[in-house]
C-alpha positions as CSV (number, residue, x, y, z in Angstrom):
1,M,-85.6,-106.5,-115.8
2,R,-81.9,-105.4,-115.8
3,I,-80.2,-102.1,-116.5
4,V,-76.4,-101.5,-116.8
5,Q,-75.3,-98.0,-116.7
6,Q,-71.7,-97.7,-118.5
7,T,-69.2,-95.0,-118.5
8,P,-66.2,-94.7,-120.7
9,K,-64.4,-96.1,-117.4
10,G,-66.5,-98.9,-117.0
11,I,-69.8,-99.9,-115.4
12,E,-71.1,-97.4,-113.0
13,Y,-74.1,-99.4,-111.7
14,E,-76.3,-102.4,-112.4
15,L,-79.8,-102.4,-111.5
16,V,-82.0,-105.6,-111.3
17,A,-85.8,-105.3,-110.6
18,L,-89.1,-107.5,-110.8
19,S,-90.9,-104.8,-112.8
20,Y,-91.2,-101.1,-113.6
21,E,-92.9,-97.9,-114.8
22,S,-91.5,-94.9,-116.9
23,W,-92.7,-91.5,-117.6
24,G,-91.3,-88.8,-119.8
25,A,-89.2,-88.4,-122.9
26,Q,-85.6,-89.4,-123.1
27,G,-83.2,-87.4,-121.2
28,S,-86.1,-86.3,-118.7
29,R,-87.4,-89.8,-118.1
30,R,-88.2,-91.1,-114.7
31,S,-88.4,-94.6,-114.0
32,V,-89.8,-96.5,-110.8
33,F,-88.6,-100.0,-110.2
34,A,-90.2,-102.4,-107.8
35,H,-88.2,-105.0,-105.7
36,S,-84.8,-103.6,-106.7
37,Q,-81.1,-104.5,-106.2
38,V,-78.5,-102.1,-107.5
39,V,-74.6,-102.8,-107.4
40,F,-72.7,-99.5,-107.7
41,R,-69.1,-99.7,-108.6
42,D,-66.6,-97.2,-107.3
43,R,-63.4,-96.0,-109.1
44,N,-61.1,-98.4,-107.1
45,G,-63.3,-101.6,-108.2
46,G,-65.1,-101.9,-104.8
47,T,-69.1,-102.3,-104.8
48,L,-71.8,-101.3,-102.8
49,T,-74.9,-103.6,-103.3
50,A,-78.2,-102.1,-102.2
51,T,-81.6,-103.5,-101.9
52,A,-85.0,-101.7,-101.5
53,P,-88.6,-102.2,-102.3
54,Q,-88.4,-99.2,-104.9
55,A,-85.7,-97.7,-107.0
56,I,-86.2,-94.6,-108.9
57,L,-84.1,-93.4,-111.9
58,D,-84.4,-89.6,-112.6
59,E,-82.5,-88.8,-115.7
60,K,-83.3,-85.1,-115.4
61,A,-81.9,-84.9,-111.8
62,N,-79.0,-87.5,-112.7
63,T,-79.7,-89.5,-109.6
64,V,-80.7,-93.1,-108.4
65,T,-83.0,-93.2,-105.5
66,L,-83.6,-96.3,-103.3
67,V,-86.7,-96.0,-101.1
68,N,-88.9,-97.7,-98.4
69,G,-86.2,-99.5,-96.4
70,V,-82.8,-99.9,-97.8
71,H,-80.2,-102.5,-96.9
72,A,-76.6,-102.4,-98.3
73,Q,-73.2,-104.1,-98.0
74,T,-69.9,-103.0,-99.5
75,S,-67.5,-105.6,-101.0
76,S,-65.2,-104.8,-97.9
77,G,-68.0,-105.8,-95.5
78,M,-69.4,-102.5,-94.4
79,K,-73.4,-102.8,-93.7
80,L,-75.8,-100.2,-94.1
81,S,-79.4,-99.5,-93.5
82,C,-81.5,-96.4,-93.9
83,D,-85.0,-95.3,-95.2
84,R,-83.9,-93.4,-98.2
85,L,-80.6,-93.8,-100.3
86,V,-79.8,-91.3,-103.1
87,Y,-76.8,-91.7,-105.5
88,D,-75.9,-88.5,-107.5
89,R,-74.3,-89.8,-110.6
90,T,-72.6,-86.3,-111.2
91,T,-70.4,-86.4,-107.8
92,Q,-70.7,-90.3,-107.5
93,M,-71.5,-89.7,-103.8
94,F,-74.4,-91.2,-101.7
95,H,-76.7,-89.3,-99.4
96,G,-78.9,-91.2,-97.0
97,T,-81.7,-90.2,-94.7
98,G,-83.9,-91.8,-91.9
99,H,-82.8,-94.5,-89.3
100,V,-79.3,-94.6,-90.6
101,V,-77.3,-97.6,-89.1
102,I,-73.5,-98.3,-90.4
103,V,-71.8,-101.4,-89.0
104,D,-68.2,-102.1,-90.1
105,P,-66.6,-105.7,-90.0
106,N,-64.5,-104.6,-86.9
107,G,-67.7,-104.0,-84.8
108,F,-68.1,-100.2,-85.1
109,H,-71.8,-99.4,-84.9
110,G,-73.0,-95.8,-85.7
111,T,-76.5,-94.4,-85.9
112,G,-77.8,-91.1,-87.2
113,S,-80.5,-89.5,-89.1
114,S,-78.5,-88.8,-92.3
115,F,-74.9,-89.2,-93.9
116,D,-73.1,-88.4,-97.1
117,S,-70.5,-90.8,-98.2
118,D,-68.6,-92.4,-101.1
119,A,-69.4,-95.9,-102.4
120,S,-66.7,-97.7,-100.1
121,L,-68.5,-95.9,-96.9
122,T,-65.0,-95.1,-95.7
123,H,-65.2,-91.2,-96.4
124,M,-68.4,-90.5,-94.5
125,K,-70.0,-87.7,-92.7
126,M,-73.0,-88.7,-90.4
127,R,-75.6,-86.5,-88.5
């Protein structure tokens, strides 16, 4: 199963999953995907590739949520792991919670319980 979300400016994200279930009418549909990989694209052409056991597309909330252990890496080499990662399509920002670990290619290693960031993981606020 493959879903590509496009905007007038290009591809916003691409989701690949083994299987899915969906509920609700168009515009308020909620879909749950198993064994998921999502490649998010930022405005500058960079990517954040995230994998998780489950991904949830919520049309009403306008979010993509990865849960149950998320592992991600940016095209610049930043690595992220957390329990839950939410992408807000309206703001194009990420919010991660639970056992957050960020590692950059230069050796910086940060931990926290939550963070907010852009897709490049360079404009981040961690708590």
